[in-house]
N, C-alpha and C positions, 0 to 999 in steps of 0.2 A: 184345609181340604177338614170336614169332619170323620171323627174315627169311631170305633166302639170294637171293646175288647169282649170275646168267647173264649174263656179260659184262658188257653195259650194260643191261640189263634186273634189275630188281628184282621180289622174290615177298614179301610179307606176311601171313601169316594170320590173319585175320579170326575176331572170335568168332559162329557161325554156329546153335547148338542144339547140344545132348546127346542121342542117345537108346538105348536098350541092348535091343537086339536078341537073338533064342537063338541061342545059339553053335552051332548044330547045323545051323541054316538057312544060318547064313554060311559053314559048311563044308562044305554037301553033304553027300557021301558019307564024307569023311574022319572016323573015329570018333574020339569024343571024348579018348581017351586020347590021341592026338598032338595034334589043332588046341592041345587046352590047356595044350599044354605050352609053345606057345608065344605063346599070348592068351589070359592068364587068363580065367575067367567066374566069375560070382557066384552065389549058394545056388538062385536061379532060372534056370541056364543061363544068361543072359545076357551077353552083351559090351557094354564101353562101346562106343559109334560115336560121336564128335563128328561134327557137321555146319558144318565149318567151309570156307568161301570161303578163295580164294587171288586176294589183289588184288596183279596184275601192273601194274606202274608203266613205261612204254616211248615213247620219243619224245614225252612230254608225254601220254601218252593214257593212265586210268586204266582197267583192265580186270579185269573178275573173272572165276574161273572158279566155277560154281558158284555159288546165291544163297544158300544156308542152309534151315534148317527154317521160318523166318518165326515170325512169333508174334500170338498170338493168334486161330488161325486154326482151332486143332485142336480138337474136343469133347474133356469129359473121359474119355470113354471112348479115345477115340484118344490122347490121353497116358498113358493106361494102359498099352492094348494096346501101344504103339511105345515103353514105358518112358522116357518125355520126363524129362528131369530138369532142363532149363535150355532155352529157348526162344533164337530168335537176338538176339543186342546186337550186331545188325551198324551199327545208327547209333549205336552208342558207340563201337565200333572205329575206323570213319572217322571220328570228331569228333577221339579219337587222336592222329589222322595231319592235321590241320585239313582234313579234307575229310566231304562230304556223297552223300546218293545221288544228288544232280543231278549232281553231279561223274564220273560213274560214264560212260564212253563206250560199254564194249563192255559183255556178257556174254556167257560162252562155256559154253554148257552142254551137257556131252559127255552128258545123256539129260535126259528131263522127269518123273522118278520124283518124289514127295511130297517125301521128304526131301533132294531140290534142288534142286525148282522152285518148293516153298513160300513161299521170301523172292522171287519176284520179283513177288507182289502181300502188298498190306497192305488194311486195313479202316478205310476213313475215311466215315463217318454211315453204316454200313450197307451201305455197298456196297464193291465191292472195285474198286482202282485199282492203278497202274503203281506200281513203288517206285524204279525208275528210268527215271523219264519221261523222260530225252536219253539212253537206251542203245539202241545194237542189240543185239538179244538173238539168238544166232547159234545154231543147232542142225542136225542134218542133215535134210534133206524127210522122210527114213522115220521119225524121232523124231516130227516132227512133224506127221505125217500119221496116223500112231497115237496121239498126246496128243489129237486133236481126236476120232478116232473111234478109240477102245480096243475090244482085241476081251473078250470071256467073263473071261479073265485081265489084263490088263490093268487094265481099269476100277477095278479097287483102288486102282489108284498115279497114274494119270493124270485129274487135278480138272478140271473146269472153271474152278473156282475161282482155278487158278493158269497159264491159258493166257487168258480173254476178255478180261481187260484189255488184256492187253499185245501181242494177235494184228496189232495195227499196226506193231509193232515188230518183229516176228520175221524175219531174213534167212535164210531154210535155203538149205542146198550140198548139192549129189551128190559123194559121194567125198571132197574134200577144201576145207578154205577157209584162207587166209593173209591175215597181214597182218603184213608187216615181220620178224623174227626168229621168229614164231608160225604155226603150223601145228595146224589142225585135223582128223584122219583120221579116216573113217569106220569103225569096225570089225566092227559089230554085236555080238553075244552077250550079254552082260548084258539088255536089250533088243536089238530090231532093230535099232534105230536109234543105238544106243551108241558113241561116238568118243572117241579119245582128246586130248590136246595137248601138242604138243610146242616147246619154244621153245630156239633154240639161235643163239649170238652169242659173239663174239669166241673160240671153241672149247670154249666149254663149251657144255652142253647137259643141259636138263631133259626128263623124259616125265612126265607126267600120266595114269597108266593109267586114273582113275577107278574103275567099279566092276571090272574084270576083274581090278583087284587092289587089293581096297579097304583091305587093311595090309600091312605087312610081313612078317603071317603066310603070306598069301597068295600068297607067292612062287613055291612050285611050280606048277607048270604046268597040274597034275592041281587041286589047291584052287580049287575055283570053287563059286558057292554055290550053293544051294535055288532062289535067287530068281531066276538067270539063265535067262532065257526059251530060250537057244540054247546049252548050257552047249558043245556042241562048236565051237560061232565061237570061244566064251570060248578053250578052250585051243587053238585054231589061231592066234588073235590074242597069245597071249603066249606062244606057241613062237616067233612072228617077231620081235616087238618086246621079248621080254626079250634076247635074243640080242643084239639090235641097240644094245641101250643099254649092257647091260655091254661090249659089245667099245668105245664109246665114253666108255667111262667117265663114265656118267651117270649124274644126278642122279634118283630116282625120288622123286614126288611123292605124297601123301597128303590126301583130304577125312576121309576116316572114321579113322585111325588114332591112338589113345588114345594110344600112345605117340611117334611118331615123325611128325614133320613131312614129313621128306626122308631118306631114306638112300641111300648108293653099298653095292653088293656086290664085292667081289673076285670072281675067275675059279675059288673054290670055293664059292663061293655063301654067304660069311660074310659079317657088316656089315663095311664098313670105315672111313666115313664115318657119322655119321646128325646130324641137329638133332633133337634132344630136346624133343616138347609140353611147356611148363611149366605 
């Protein structure tokens, strides 16, 4: 498992599943001739997109960023449509670290689309129960409201199977939430309630842009997904937080990138340091 240290805070990438989605949808109006040079596709025009949670360990706390795709919850049709080649192996990832899902103290949900929130619940005796029974689940109030009352567009990704069993564990916030070196900041864009996660300690900083910058190939502020509900808000957020991170020599971390777990860019926008996905 790949790791990163931000001051005294440790990051470890876990195995949360793999999807393969349409490259055109993932890069919106960007021509295939441009995006495919940075992020190759298969013969179905699909690009590989892991759904790998990040375990943050800090001050004796175990904190997950996102929850993975889940396991045994998708129908055969959904597995095919979402190009799922691997479901979550979160239990075994945690076991390698001497942990279990009971040891998770917080789950930070940048948003609650199925590929991020599917791991929050699991099927036990034909009913959904919490995967992380001892955790507080943190998300923006806007996102939590839409999860429970999706609109005609978002109902395709906000599923009751992913929230009904955990609603008593959810702690929502307006604007910003913090815990020690961690800040969670509501940005909107990809979804109305979308947030980013920032960790700053000992002079080091990591920024998890989540689906505002799903892969390293989405670095260009104008390269946003067709899946974004509010693409101009995505662009505005990237215009704010990318330069902020570059000025601070930040690591940018990824949940979906098939090639890199984290990267740093230089002032010319070229990769300066990388942590590769094995």
